[in-house]
C-alpha positions as CSV (number, residue, x, y, z in Angstrom):
1,M,-31.6,-4.4,-26.0
2,S,-28.1,-3.2,-25.1
3,R,-25.0,-4.9,-26.1
4,P,-22.6,-6.3,-23.5
5,S,-19.6,-4.2,-22.7
6,L,-16.3,-5.2,-24.2
7,W,-14.3,-3.2,-21.7
8,A,-13.6,-5.9,-19.2
9,P,-12.2,-8.5,-21.7
10,K,-10.0,-5.9,-23.3
11,V,-8.5,-4.8,-20.0
12,A,-8.1,-8.4,-18.9
13,S,-6.1,-9.1,-22.1
14,L,-3.9,-6.1,-21.3
15,I,-3.1,-7.6,-17.9
16,Q,-2.6,-11.1,-19.3
17,G,-0.2,-9.6,-21.9
18,G,1.9,-8.0,-19.2
19,N,0.9,-4.4,-19.8
20,S,-0.2,-3.5,-16.2
21,A,0.5,0.2,-16.6
22,A,-2.0,0.5,-19.5
23,A,-4.5,-1.6,-17.5
24,L,-4.2,0.6,-14.5
25,A,-4.8,3.7,-16.6
26,Q,-7.9,2.0,-18.1
27,I,-9.1,1.0,-14.6
28,K,-8.9,4.6,-13.4
29,V,-11.3,5.7,-16.2
30,A,-13.6,2.6,-15.9
31,P,-17.1,3.2,-17.4
32,S,-19.1,1.6,-14.6
33,V,-19.1,-0.5,-11.4
34,K,-20.5,-3.4,-13.4
35,D,-17.6,-3.3,-15.8
36,L,-15.1,-3.3,-12.9
37,Q,-16.9,-6.2,-11.2
38,D,-16.9,-8.2,-14.5
39,L,-13.1,-7.5,-14.8
40,R,-12.5,-8.7,-11.2
41,K,-14.5,-11.8,-11.9
42,Q,-12.5,-12.6,-15.1
43,L,-9.2,-11.9,-13.3
44,A,-10.2,-14.1,-10.4
45,Q,-11.1,-17.0,-12.7
46,A,-7.7,-16.6,-14.4
47,Q,-6.0,-16.3,-11.0
48,L,-4.4,-13.0,-11.9
49,L,-5.6,-10.9,-8.9
50,A,-3.0,-12.7,-6.7
51,K,-0.2,-12.1,-9.2
52,H,-1.0,-8.4,-9.6
53,P,-1.8,-6.8,-6.2
54,A,-1.7,-3.3,-7.7
55,I,-4.5,-4.3,-10.1
56,D,-6.5,-5.9,-7.3
57,Q,-6.2,-2.7,-5.2
58,A,-7.0,-0.4,-8.1
59,T,-10.1,-2.2,-9.0
60,A,-11.3,-2.4,-5.4
61,D,-10.7,1.4,-5.0
62,Q,-12.5,2.3,-8.2
63,I,-15.5,0.2,-7.3
64,V,-15.7,2.1,-4.0
65,A,-15.2,5.4,-5.7
66,L,-17.8,4.8,-8.4
67,S,-20.3,3.4,-5.8
68,A,-20.1,6.4,-3.5
69,P,-22.6,9.2,-3.9
70,R,-21.3,12.2,-5.6
71,L,-20.3,15.1,-3.3
72,H,-22.3,18.3,-3.8
73,R,-20.2,21.2,-5.0
74,S,-21.4,24.7,-4.4
75,P,-21.4,27.1,-7.3
């Protein structure tokens, strides 16, 4: 049985603490779509997505980027 990821609560606490730059850096290297969705859910409950439009846009963009199939690269 796997443990729940602690990534989303940690990034949410960065945003609540006012360190948006560090949160944006963490969002860009997010481990999975599920973690990003968990983060968006936590931020929506705390009503922080409306206060931080850059965070809202970054999480939405990363969900799209991680959901898309990988492009094939020729050798």
